[in-house]
C-alpha positions in Angstrom: 74.9 167.8 165.6 72.0 165.0 166.5 71.2 162.2 163.8 68.3 164.6 162.7 70.6 166.8 161.9 73.2 165.1 159.7 70.6 163.2 157.7 69.3 166.2 156.8 72.6 167.4 155.4 73.4 164.3 153.9 70.2 163.9 151.5 70.7 167.7 151.2 73.6 167.4 149.0 73.7 167.7 144.9 75.6 164.7 144.6 73.2 162.5 145.5 70.6 163.8 142.9 69.7 162.3 140.3 69.3 163.8 137.0 67.6 161.7 133.8 69.6 162.1 130.6 68.5 163.9 127.9 67.5 161.2 125.4 66.4 158.8 127.9 63.0 158.6 126.8 63.8 157.8 123.2 66.5 154.9 124.8 63.3 153.2 127.0 61.3 153.6 123.6 63.5 151.9 121.3 64.1 149.4 123.5 60.5 148.3 123.7 59.9 148.2 120.1 63.2 146.3 120.0 61.9 143.2 122.3 58.2 143.7 120.3 60.0 143.2 117.2 61.7 140.1 118.4 58.5 138.3 120.4 56.7 138.9 117.0 59.4 137.0 115.3 59.7 133.8 117.7 56.0 133.4 117.6 55.6 133.4 113.8 58.8 130.8 113.6 57.3 128.4 115.9 54.1 129.1 113.8 55.7 127.9 110.8 57.4 124.8 112.9 53.6 123.9 114.0 52.5 124.0 110.5 55.3 122.1 108.6 54.6 119.3 111.1 50.9 118.9 110.8 51.9 118.7 106.7 54.3 116.1 107.3 52.1 114.2 109.4 48.9 114.7 106.9 51.4 113.2 104.2 52.4 110.1 106.5 48.8 109.0 106.7 48.2 109.5 103.3 50.8 108.1 101.9 50.4 104.3 101.2 52.9 101.5 102.8 55.3 100.6 99.8 55.6 96.5 101.1 51.7 96.4 100.4 51.6 97.9 96.6 50.6 95.3 94.3 53.2 95.2 91.4 52.0 94.0 87.6 53.4 90.9 86.4 54.8 89.7 83.2 52.1 87.4 83.5 48.1 86.9 84.3 48.9 86.1 87.9 50.0 88.8 90.4 53.0 88.6 92.7 53.1 90.2 96.2 55.9 91.8 97.4 54.7 90.3 101.2 55.7 87.3 102.5 52.4 84.9 102.5 52.1 83.4 106.0 53.5 79.7 106.0 50.8 76.9 105.5 51.2 73.3 107.2 51.7 70.3 104.2 49.1 68.2 103.6 49.6 65.3 107.0 51.0 61.9 105.6 49.8 58.7 106.3 51.9 56.5 108.6 54.7 55.3 107.5 54.7 57.6 104.7 57.7 59.7 103.9 57.4 63.3 104.0 57.1 65.4 100.8 58.4 68.6 100.1 55.8 70.9 99.0 56.2 72.3 95.2 57.2 75.9 94.5 56.2 76.0 91.1 54.0 79.2 90.8 51.1 78.7 89.1 50.3 79.0 85.2 47.1 79.6 85.1 45.0 82.8 84.6 43.3 82.2 88.3 45.6 85.3 89.4 46.4 83.8 92.8 50.0 83.9 93.5 52.3 80.6 93.6 50.3 77.5 93.7 50.8 75.4 97.3 52.0 72.0 98.2 50.4 69.0 96.7 50.5 65.6 99.1 52.5 62.9 97.4 50.8 60.7 95.0 52.5 57.5 96.0 54.5 56.3 99.6 56.7 53.9 100.0 56.5 52.4 103.9 59.7 51.6 105.8 60.8 47.9 105.4 59.6 46.0 108.7 62.3 43.8 110.0 63.3 40.8 108.9 65.0 39.6 112.3 63.7 36.2 112.6 62.5 35.3 116.2 65.7 33.3 118.9 65.5 30.1 118.7 67.0 27.0 120.5 68.0 23.9 118.2 67.5 22.2 115.2 66.6 19.1 114.7 63.2 18.4 115.6 62.4 16.0 119.0 59.1 14.9 119.1 55.7 13.6 119.2 57.5 10.7 118.6 61.0 10.4 117.2 64.0 12.3 116.8 66.1 12.5 114.3 65.6 8.8 112.8 64.8 7.1 115.8 60.9 6.3 117.1 59.6 5.3 120.3 58.5 1.9 120.3 61.0 0.7 117.6 62.6 -2.5 117.9 66.3 -3.2 118.7 66.8 -4.5 115.0 64.8 -1.6 113.7 66.5 1.0 115.9 70.4 -0.6 115.0 69.1 -0.7 111.7 69.0 3.1 111.4 73.1 3.2 111.5 72.4 6.1 114.0 73.4 3.7 117.4 76.2 1.1 118.7 76.2 -0.6 122.2 77.6 1.3 125.0 80.2 -0.4 127.5 77.5 -2.1 129.2 74.5 -2.9 126.5 72.1 -4.2 128.8 71.3 -2.3 132.2 70.7 -4.2 135.5 67.0 -4.2 134.9 67.6 -6.4 131.6 66.8 -3.2 129.1 69.1 -3.0 126.4 71.8 0.5 126.3 73.0 1.9 123.3 75.4 5.4 122.4 75.3 7.1 119.1 77.9 6.2 116.9 80.9 8.8 117.3 79.7 9.7 120.3 80.8 6.8 123.1 79.5 7.5 127.1 80.4 6.3 130.1 79.3 2.4 130.9 76.0 2.5 132.0 74.9 5.9 130.5 72.9 5.6 128.3 71.7 7.8 124.7 69.3 4.9 123.6 67.5 2.5 125.6 65.2 -0.2 124.4 63.2 -2.5 126.3 62.7 -6.1 125.2 59.3 -5.7 125.6 58.2 -2.6 124.4 61.2 -1.5 122.1 62.7 2.1 121.9 61.8 3.6 125.3 64.1 6.7 125.6 65.4 8.8 123.0 68.1 11.2 124.5 69.2 14.7 122.4 72.7 15.2 120.9 72.7 19.0 121.7 70.6 20.5 119.0 67.0 19.2 119.7 64.6 21.6 120.2 60.4 20.7 120.8 57.5 21.9 118.8 56.8 24.6 120.5 60.5 26.0 120.3 62.1 25.7 123.6 65.8 24.1 122.7 69.1 23.0 124.2 70.5 26.6 125.5 66.6 28.2 126.5 66.1 30.5 129.3 64.2 28.8 132.0 62.6 31.7 131.7 61.4 31.0 128.5 61.0 27.3 129.5 58.2 28.6 132.1 56.5 30.9 129.5 55.8 28.2 127.1 55.2 25.0 129.6 54.0 27.1 132.9 52.4 23.9 134.3 54.7 20.9 134.2 54.7 17.6 136.5 57.4 16.8 139.2 56.0 13.4 141.0 58.9 11.8 138.9 61.4 14.5 138.8 64.6 14.6 140.3 66.4 18.1 140.9 66.8 20.0 137.6 65.0 17.7 136.1 61.2 18.7 134.2 58.7 16.6 133.0 56.0 17.7 130.8 53.6 15.7 128.9 54.1 15.7 124.7 51.8 17.9 123.0 50.1 15.7 120.1 51.3 12.3 122.1 49.7 11.2 125.3 51.8 8.1 125.6 55.3 10.4 125.7 57.0 13.0 128.2 59.6 15.3 127.4 62.1 15.1 130.5 63.7 18.6 130.5 67.5 18.5 132.2 68.4 22.2 133.8 71.4 23.5 134.5 72.6 27.3 134.8 69.1 28.4 134.8 69.0 26.9 130.8 68.1 23.6 129.2 71.0 21.5 128.9 69.3 18.3 127.5 65.9 16.9 125.8 65.2 13.6 126.0 61.8 11.9 124.8 60.4 9.2 126.7 57.4 6.9 126.7 55.5 7.3 129.8 55.0 3.8 130.4 57.8 1.8 130.4 59.9 -1.1 132.1 63.2 -0.2 132.0 63.9 2.0 135.3 61.5 3.6 138.1 
């Protein structure tokens, strides 16, 4: 038997025949109708949901915001529920203390809400510094005197003040008279006050409390001295000595003795004298 004959035999077998069921047509129609009903129900549900969404959106647009509604107050003024934007307080003048703005509501009938802060009607300026400027020395020296001693005094006048007594070497090598302050003796030949027999008192040393009319006293830094006396003569000043013409007395000089970068001692002297070079 060839292949063609075998295939014919197989396809002609009654067992391969497909016979439709008696109610096949009814079952197919029923399934089609069931699918149509489900599709219509789904479409109807979708339409209902779309309609609800449109209605909800419309209501949301038309509904006014609760925070912007105006509530009637008990008085004639209106109070808004929203918080007003902060306003800057009026600027105060220099030195005035800032004042907190008033929050008392307006009692008038303007209907503008709470009143704004008002500037202070009075102010108090901060106290100015009461620290006095730095000074050195308490006793004025110059332009012609220091304590009770004056340039040009005679020996009798100077001794009569009760401020001086003779030094251990009462007369200098040049014939001038040397004195110490009472209670403050110095070594022989080292004088606090020098008196010329011809010109009277020619030199007065300070006692550690002296200061000039310009405010330079014992303990003042050299920088302060240079600021007050930017030009000083050095033609007859030794190392550590600075000579300055006395303001207000052309016949006298200040002699400043410097030590450790500060003023140690000040002398008031006649410019023309015959006791030492």
